[in-house]
N, C-alpha and C positions, 0 to 999 in steps of 0.2 A: 504492499498498498503506500503510495505517495499523499504525502500531505502537507496543507502550508500553512502554519499560525502565525496568528499577532497577537501581543499585549498590548495598550499604549493607557491602562485603566489608571497608571500614576504615574507620579514624576518619571522611572522607568520606560521605556522602549523597548520592542523587542521583536525578534523573526524568527520562526525555529523553520527548517526542512526536513522532516518524515521520512526518512525511507528503509522503509519495510526495517522495524526497530533500530535504526541508526541515524540518528538527529544532528544536525550544525546547528548551529544557531548565532545571532548579533543578537549583543546587546548592551543597552546605554543608560545613564541615568542622564536624563538631557529634558528636563522643566522644557515645557513649551516650543517645543522644538520636533514634537512626534507629525507633525503633521508634511515635513520637511524630510525628515529618517527615511519612515518607516516600509515605504514603497521600493526606496536604494536597497533601502538592508533584503528585502524578498528577491529584490530583482538580482542581487550578488551572490546570495544562495543561490539560487535557479541555475541563472551564471557557473556557476563554481559545478554544481552538479551537473550540465552541460543535459537540463530539462524545460521544458517550456512549458506555460501554465496549462494548455490544452492534455498535459502528461498526466497531471496531477489529479488523483479521485477524489480528494474532499481537500474543502478550508474550514479552519479556525480558528474562532478568536477569542479573548477576554473580553465577555460580555458586561463585566461589571460585577457587584457594585465598585465606582470608582469615582473618578474625573468626572461629571459630566461634560466636558469637553473630551478628555481621553476616551472615554467610551465611544462617543458619539462617534470621532476617528475612525475608532475601530470596526466598528460598526459598519459605519461607510464605505470604510474602503472596504471592508469584506463582503459587501453587499454588492459595490461594482467588481470587481474580480468576479463575484459567481456569477453576476449576471451578462458578461461581456464569453466568459467560460464556457456556462449553463453545468456550474460547478457542484455542487449539494455545499452546503454549510451545519458544523455544529458549534452552535456556542457553548462557552464555561466557564463555569462562575472564578470572578479571579479570586475571590477568598480562598477558591478549594485550591483551585494552580497556589496560590502563595502558601497552603499546607502541602502542598503533592512535592512545591519545592525545598521546605522545611524536611521534610522525612524525605528525600533526596541527600542534602548535602547533611546534615543532621543524623540523622537515623532515628528520627522520634515517629511514636503512630500514634501520639494524640497528641493535636496541634492546635491550640487556638489563634484565628488568622487575623489581624486587626485590620483599619486600612482607616487614616484620618479621614474624617468625613465635612471636617468645617465647624463651626458655630457651635464648639463644643462638643461634638459627636461624634464616635466613631461606627462606621463596619465594621461586624463580628460575626465569627462563625467558627460553630466548632466542628476539629473533624480530627475523625480515627481512618486508622489505615487498615483497609480489608485484605484478604488473601492476595501476594500479589503486590505488596507496596502502594492499593491503588487509594488515593485517601475518598475519602467521602464522609458529607457532610453528617453530624450526629443530630440533628435540627434545624429549621429555621433560621437565616442570614437576618438578622440584626440591623437594624440603624436606631441607635442609644447616645446617652451622657454614661460615660464609663460608669457610673454609680449605678447605672440601670440595665447593663447587659446582664443575659441570664450566665450565673456562674454553673462551671461542669463539675461531676460529682466528682469524687476519687482524687488521687494525685497523680504524677508523673506525669502532668499537659505542659509541654513546650509554644513558648510566646512566640510569633513571628508575624512581622510586618513593623511598617510606619506609624500604624497606629498604634505598638509600644512607644514609640520616640515620644510622640506627643502627649500622651496618657499613658506613659508605664507606670509613675508612683501610684497615681490611686490603683491603676488595675491590679501591680504586685498588691499594694496594701490587701485590694478584696481575695484576692486568689489568695494570698496566704501559704499556706504549706501545700498547695492542691498545688504552687508551677513550681516545675522544677526547674528551667530555665528560659530562658529567651533571647531574641536577634532582633531587635527594631531596626538594623541598619539591613532586614530583608526586602527584596519584590517579588513582586510575581513576574515570571520567566513565560515565553515563550514554548518555550523548548517541554517544559509542564504543561500547558496549554494542549502542545501537543501527546504527548501522554494519554493524557487523561481521554483527548477527543478518540485515539487510536482504539485505548481500551471501550470505551464507552459502544464506537463504532461494530466489535468485537463480539461485544455484548449486547450488541441485538438494538441500543439506542440508534432510530431514524435519523436521517441529517433532513435540514429542513433547507427548503427550496429559497433561491437568494430573495423574493419576494417577502419572505415569512421572517427575514433574518431584522430581528428586535435586539437593541439596548437593553439593559437594565439599572435603572438609578437608583430602584430602591427606595428614596426618599418622594421620589413620585408617588409610589403604591402607599407610603406609610401616610405623606398627606391626604389620599383618597380615600384610608379606611377610617383617618378622624373626620372629613367632612361628612363620608355617611352615617357615622356616630353618634353627629352633632345634632 
């Protein structure tokens, strides 16, 4: 299987090319430069592999939550390529990709992924590793203040993501002995988006046509639920 994945949901910008389990990646921390960097990254990967977009089987992207602009860039670029090349798409949670990266780098299997959502809030997800070292959410993704996020049961949890940089003191205080370690300098990588998408496809998840590709902002969905309850 040949798969191109991108992620621009945080300050990090990355593209990855998955070819039959072998993966190459371009990654950079480049705030506000995603729109100019992501396509050249993808083009470089394809050129080095001597592949054309038409030879790909699938596209994947970090669908959020994350930066409104960054998530929109990833969704629109992926949709444009999908329309042009008539390729299916698998959206992947940015928070789950962040947890997947923590498992890959630190060898942990219980991850609390957090991304700064501004306005004193963060995007939060509890993830645990399934057989094959594939991370899966252990509950719904949240948008909440650090004092309101749902804490996990048990101990041995690893914190990952820039949300631990912005709100680490508050989170560590609440987690107490549940937290074993944290890496506030970690970011989502397209290579982890690719790994999750490849696993989902092999597990029978049906990819989407280009017309159905949508980002997940989470803040909008929370606002909508609040309005309905008023």
